[in-house]
C-alpha positions as CSV (number, residue, x, y, z in Angstrom):
1,M,163.6,187.8,240.5
2,K,162.4,190.5,243.2
3,I,160.8,189.3,246.4
4,K,159.4,190.4,249.7
5,A,161.5,188.6,252.7
6,A,162.1,189.5,256.7
7,V,165.4,190.3,257.1
8,F,167.0,190.0,260.5
9,R,170.1,192.2,260.4
10,D,171.3,191.9,264.4
11,K,170.4,189.8,267.7
12,S,167.5,191.7,268.6
13,G,164.9,189.1,267.5
14,K,163.4,191.9,265.4
15,A,162.3,191.4,261.4
16,S,162.1,194.3,259.0
17,I,160.3,193.4,255.7
18,E,162.4,194.1,252.3
19,A,162.6,194.0,249.1
20,V,165.4,191.8,248.3
21,E,166.5,189.4,245.5
22,L,166.3,186.0,244.6
23,E,168.5,184.1,242.1
24,E,166.4,181.7,239.5
25,P,166.5,177.9,240.5
26,R,169.8,176.0,239.6
27,D,169.4,172.5,238.3
28,D,168.7,170.8,241.6
29,E,166.3,173.7,243.7
30,V,162.8,173.9,243.7
31,L,160.9,177.5,243.3
32,V,158.3,177.8,245.9
33,R,155.3,180.6,246.2
34,L,154.5,180.5,249.6
35,V,151.2,180.6,251.2
36,A,152.3,180.5,254.6
37,T,154.8,179.6,256.8
38,G,154.9,179.1,260.5
39,V,157.0,180.5,263.8
40,C,159.1,177.9,265.4
41,H,160.9,178.2,268.6
42,T,164.2,177.7,266.5
43,D,163.7,180.7,264.4
44,I,163.2,182.9,267.6
45,K,165.9,181.5,268.9
46,V,168.6,182.2,266.3
47,S,167.2,185.5,266.0
48,T,168.3,186.5,269.4
49,S,171.6,184.5,269.7
50,E,175.1,185.7,268.6
51,G,177.1,183.4,266.5
52,M,174.0,180.7,265.8
53,S,173.8,182.2,262.0
54,P,175.4,185.3,260.0
55,R,174.2,188.1,259.6
56,P,172.0,189.7,257.8
57,I,169.6,186.5,257.3
58,V,166.1,185.1,255.9
59,L,164.9,183.3,258.4
60,G,162.1,180.1,258.5
61,H,161.8,176.9,257.8
62,E,158.1,175.6,258.1
63,G,156.8,177.0,254.4
64,A,154.1,175.4,252.6
65,G,153.2,176.9,249.2
66,V,153.1,175.9,245.7
67,V,155.6,175.0,243.1
68,E,156.3,177.7,240.5
69,R,159.5,176.2,238.7
70,V,161.7,173.8,239.2
71,G,165.5,173.2,237.8
72,S,166.5,170.7,235.0
73,R,167.6,167.6,237.7
74,V,164.4,168.0,239.2
75,A,162.0,165.1,239.0
76,K,159.7,165.0,242.3
77,V,157.5,167.8,242.0
78,R,156.7,170.0,239.1
79,P,154.8,173.4,238.6
80,G,151.3,173.4,240.2
81,D,152.0,171.1,243.2
82,H,151.3,171.8,246.5
83,V,154.3,171.3,249.0
84,V,155.3,171.4,252.5
85,M,159.2,172.4,253.0
86,T,161.0,170.7,256.3
87,Y,164.8,170.1,257.2
88,D,167.5,169.9,254.7
89,A,170.4,167.0,254.4
90,C,172.9,165.8,252.0
91,G,171.5,162.4,251.3
92,L,175.5,161.0,250.9
93,C,176.7,160.5,254.2
94,P,176.1,157.2,256.4
95,S,173.2,158.4,257.8
96,C,171.9,159.4,255.2
97,L,172.2,156.4,253.5
98,E,171.1,154.9,256.0
99,N,167.4,156.7,256.2
100,H,168.1,158.4,259.2
101,R,168.4,162.0,257.4
102,T,167.9,163.6,260.6
103,Y,171.2,162.8,261.6
104,C,172.8,163.8,258.8
105,D,176.7,164.8,259.2
106,E,175.8,168.3,257.7
107,V,172.8,169.2,259.7
108,G,174.4,171.5,261.2
109,S,176.0,173.8,258.4
110,R,172.7,173.2,256.2
111,S,170.1,174.2,259.1
112,F,172.4,177.2,260.6
113,G,174.9,178.1,257.9
114,G,172.9,181.1,256.2
115,N,174.6,179.3,252.6
116,R,174.0,176.8,250.3
117,P,176.8,174.2,250.6
118,D,178.5,176.1,248.1
119,G,179.3,178.9,250.5
120,T,177.1,181.2,248.0
121,S,173.7,182.4,248.7
122,P,170.2,182.6,246.6
123,L,169.5,185.9,248.3
124,S,170.7,189.5,247.7
125,Q,170.2,193.5,248.2
126,D,171.8,195.6,245.7
127,G,174.9,193.8,244.9
128,R,175.1,193.0,248.7
129,K,174.8,189.3,250.3
130,I,171.4,188.5,252.2
131,H,172.3,185.0,254.0
132,G,169.6,182.3,252.9
133,S,169.2,178.3,252.4
134,F,168.2,178.6,256.5
135,F,167.3,174.8,256.9
136,G,167.6,175.0,253.2
137,Q,164.6,177.4,252.6
138,S,164.6,180.6,254.1
139,S,160.9,180.7,254.0
140,F,159.8,184.0,255.6
141,A,159.3,185.8,252.5
142,D,156.8,185.2,249.7
143,F,159.0,183.0,247.8
144,A,162.1,181.0,248.6
145,L,164.4,178.3,247.1
146,C,164.4,174.5,248.4
147,Y,165.8,171.1,247.2
148,E,164.0,168.8,245.6
149,R,165.3,166.4,248.8
150,N,163.8,168.8,251.7
151,V,159.8,169.6,249.0
152,V,157.2,166.8,249.8
153,R,154.6,167.1,247.6
154,V,151.1,167.2,249.9
155,R,147.5,166.8,248.4
156,K,145.9,169.2,247.1
157,D,142.2,169.0,249.1
158,A,144.3,169.7,252.5
159,P,144.6,173.5,253.5
160,L,147.7,174.8,252.9
161,D,147.8,177.8,254.7
162,L,147.8,175.3,258.0
163,L,150.3,172.5,257.1
164,G,154.2,174.6,257.4
165,P,154.9,173.6,261.3
166,L,154.6,170.0,259.8
167,G,157.8,170.8,258.0
168,C,159.7,171.0,261.8
169,G,158.0,172.1,265.4
170,V,154.9,169.4,264.5
171,Q,156.6,166.4,263.0
172,T,159.5,166.7,265.6
173,G,156.5,166.0,268.5
174,A,154.6,163.7,266.7
175,G,157.4,161.9,265.4
176,A,159.3,162.0,269.0
177,V,156.4,159.9,270.1
178,V,155.8,157.6,266.7
179,N,159.1,157.1,265.3
180,A,161.8,157.5,268.4
181,L,160.5,156.4,271.3
182,K,157.4,154.0,269.5
183,V,155.0,154.9,272.1
184,G,152.5,151.5,272.1
185,V,148.9,151.1,273.2
186,G,148.4,151.2,276.9
187,K,151.6,152.8,277.6
188,S,152.3,155.5,279.7
189,L,154.3,159.2,278.8
190,A,154.8,161.8,280.3
191,V,155.2,165.3,278.3
192,F,157.5,168.1,279.7
193,G,156.1,171.4,278.4
194,T,152.9,171.8,276.1
195,G,153.8,174.6,273.4
196,S,153.1,173.3,269.8
197,V,155.7,170.9,269.9
198,G,154.6,169.1,273.5
199,L,150.8,169.0,272.4
200,S,151.8,167.5,268.7
201,A,153.3,164.6,271.1
202,I,150.6,164.4,272.5
203,M,148.4,164.2,270.0
204,A,150.2,161.7,268.7
205,A,150.4,159.7,272.2
206,R,146.7,159.5,271.7
207,L,146.6,158.7,268.4
208,M,149.1,155.8,269.2
209,G,147.1,154.4,271.5
210,A,148.7,155.5,275.1
211,G,147.2,154.4,278.0
212,R,148.3,157.3,280.2
213,V,149.7,160.5,279.0
214,I,150.7,163.3,281.4
215,A,151.2,166.5,280.7
216,V,153.2,168.7,282.8
217,D,154.2,172.5,282.6
218,I,153.3,176.2,284.6
219,Q,150.9,177.8,281.8
220,P,147.4,176.6,283.0
221,A,145.8,177.3,279.3
222,R,148.3,175.5,277.9
223,L,147.6,172.5,280.2
224,R,143.8,173.0,279.5
225,A,144.5,172.4,275.4
226,A,146.8,169.1,276.5
227,Q,144.1,168.1,278.3
228,E,141.3,169.3,275.3
229,L,144.1,167.4,273.1
230,G,144.2,163.9,274.6
231,A,146.0,164.5,278.0
232,T,144.7,161.9,281.0
233,D,146.5,164.0,283.6
234,T,147.6,167.6,283.3
235,I,150.4,168.7,286.1
236,D,151.3,172.7,287.0
237,A,154.6,172.4,288.2
238,K,154.2,175.8,289.4
239,Q,151.5,174.5,292.2
240,Q,152.8,171.1,292.8
241,D,156.1,169.3,292.6
242,A,156.0,167.3,289.2
243,L,158.2,164.4,289.5
244,Q,156.2,163.9,293.1
245,A,152.9,163.9,291.2
246,I,154.2,161.5,288.0
247,K,155.1,159.1,290.6
248,T,151.7,159.6,292.4
249,I,149.8,159.2,288.8
250,S,151.6,156.4,287.8
251,R,152.5,154.5,290.6
252,R,156.2,153.1,289.5
253,G,156.9,155.7,287.0
254,V,156.3,156.5,283.6
255,D,157.3,154.1,280.6
256,F,158.4,157.1,278.2
257,A,159.3,160.8,279.1
258,L,159.7,163.3,276.5
259,D,161.3,167.0,277.7
260,T,160.4,169.7,275.1
261,T,161.9,172.6,277.2
262,G,165.5,172.4,276.7
263,L,165.8,172.8,280.4
264,A,168.3,171.0,282.8
265,P,166.2,170.8,286.3
266,V,163.6,169.9,283.8
267,I,165.4,167.2,282.0
268,I,166.7,165.4,285.1
269,Q,162.8,165.8,286.5
270,A,162.0,163.6,283.2
271,V,164.6,161.3,283.8
272,K,163.8,160.7,287.5
273,G,159.7,160.3,286.5
274,L,161.2,156.8,284.4
275,A,159.9,153.4,285.3
276,P,162.6,150.8,285.3
277,L,163.3,150.2,281.5
278,G,161.6,153.2,280.6
279,V,163.1,155.9,277.9
280,C,163.4,159.4,277.9
281,G,163.6,161.6,275.0
282,F,164.6,165.1,274.4
283,I,164.6,167.4,271.6
284,A,166.4,170.4,272.9
285,S,169.6,171.0,274.3
286,P,170.2,173.2,277.3
287,A,172.6,175.7,278.0
288,E,174.2,174.3,281.0
289,P,175.0,171.1,281.8
290,V,172.7,168.3,283.0
291,G,173.8,166.2,286.1
292,I,172.1,163.0,286.4
293,Y,173.2,159.6,287.8
294,I,174.4,156.9,286.0
295,R,173.4,154.3,288.7
296,D,169.9,155.2,288.6
297,L,169.8,154.7,284.4
298,M,171.9,151.5,285.2
299,L,169.9,149.5,287.6
300,G,166.7,150.6,286.1
301,G,167.6,150.1,282.4
302,R,166.6,153.6,281.4
303,T,167.7,155.2,278.5
304,L,168.4,158.6,277.1
305,R,167.7,159.1,273.8
306,G,168.5,162.4,271.6
307,I,165.7,162.9,268.9
308,V,166.1,165.5,266.0
309,E,163.2,166.2,263.9
310,G,161.1,163.6,265.4
311,D,163.4,161.0,263.2
312,S,160.6,161.4,260.5
313,I,161.3,160.3,256.6
314,P,158.9,163.3,256.1
315,D,158.0,162.3,252.5
316,L,156.2,159.6,254.1
317,F,155.2,161.1,258.1
318,I,154.2,164.4,256.4
319,P,151.4,163.0,254.0
320,A,150.6,160.2,256.7
321,L,149.6,163.5,259.4
322,I,147.8,164.8,256.5
323,D,145.5,162.2,256.4
324,F,145.5,161.8,260.0
325,H,144.2,165.8,260.4
326,L,141.8,165.3,257.7
327,A,140.0,161.9,259.1
328,G,139.7,164.0,262.5
329,R,142.2,162.4,264.3
330,F,145.0,164.7,264.6
331,P,143.5,168.5,265.2
332,L,146.4,170.4,264.2
333,D,144.1,173.5,263.4
334,R,143.7,173.5,267.4
335,L,147.2,175.1,267.6
336,V,147.3,177.8,264.8
337,S,147.2,181.2,265.2
338,Y,147.2,183.1,261.8
339,Y,149.2,186.4,261.4
340,P,149.6,188.1,257.8
341,F,153.3,188.3,256.7
342,E,153.9,191.9,257.8
343,R,153.0,190.9,261.5
344,I,156.3,188.6,261.9
345,N,157.6,190.3,264.9
346,D,154.0,190.2,266.7
347,A,153.9,186.5,265.7
348,I,157.1,186.3,267.5
349,H,156.3,188.2,270.4
350,D,153.2,186.1,270.9
351,S,155.2,183.3,270.6
352,E,157.3,184.0,273.3
353,S,154.6,185.2,276.1
354,A,152.7,182.1,275.3
355,A,150.3,184.0,273.8
356,A,150.2,181.8,271.0
357,I,150.6,178.4,270.7
358,K,151.6,178.1,267.1
359,P,151.5,181.2,265.3
360,I,151.7,180.8,261.0
361,L,152.0,183.9,258.9
362,R,149.9,184.0,256.1
363,M,151.3,185.3,252.8
364,A,149.4,188.5,250.8
365,G,147.6,187.1,247.5
């Protein structure tokens, strides 16, 4: 079938809206008509990087839409279901079999390889291959193919055009707090970086009953948003020493820290701000080595914790977050700015410049 997709042909970060061909769903695939899709920092990073994914490629991995057709082996969803698409996993490796799909042995190739596991792509243009299956979906398009394992059926009374970011960025931040760090009632948490992932973590910390939630950023507008969404304290790292401020606020350091920036100096601050037995989680890898004193970790019983996709089991966690949102306890709508699909490059620009916290592209019709 002919579809409309945003094709990235080089590392400029710019997409062109083009007509491409999408194959019919195979036995294990699901055809989804996109209603909206979030723009994630990972999409932006890949669009400007050399070697992370092949070109030309259709990116996008926070898609939400309606099931159009399903393959013969698909039982989880049927045409007409409202769904969110999330990350793909093999389902067969030891991590997957132990319900830790975010740490699948094939996470790299299934996320960034630009092909199905068999090396084919469902996308083409005039007989030439367009790389697809990005995170098992490539949802910067008006239709996408995904798999039974990475599609999540959601309730039909939820605003479908809002839900796409639950598939990656929002579940990453909220899941880091709820599933990975398991921040408990009365505990303290410092969140470094208050973009959509960090703000999702702050909303989840409030949901879990955290006592002190400290937001650290260099964008005053985002710090104001953090305070409105549940942060008890904010630190402008441009105006004051963040580590000293955390020590002053918490007196002995925080129980938990979460870095969303992927910046080595910030990760070091997050670790140094931990109380004894504190845990620091990080969701992005820095480009440079991080110098951390093992002695400080050992003597304080402190822990470093890498977190992918919020340790989420999407079929359970995404519907739970939707329930919380509809109950007024997880105000996801406060994070988003909407753009027509054709303005994808504007959405990317606004995300990079911090003019928008979480851009969502709406598909026409």
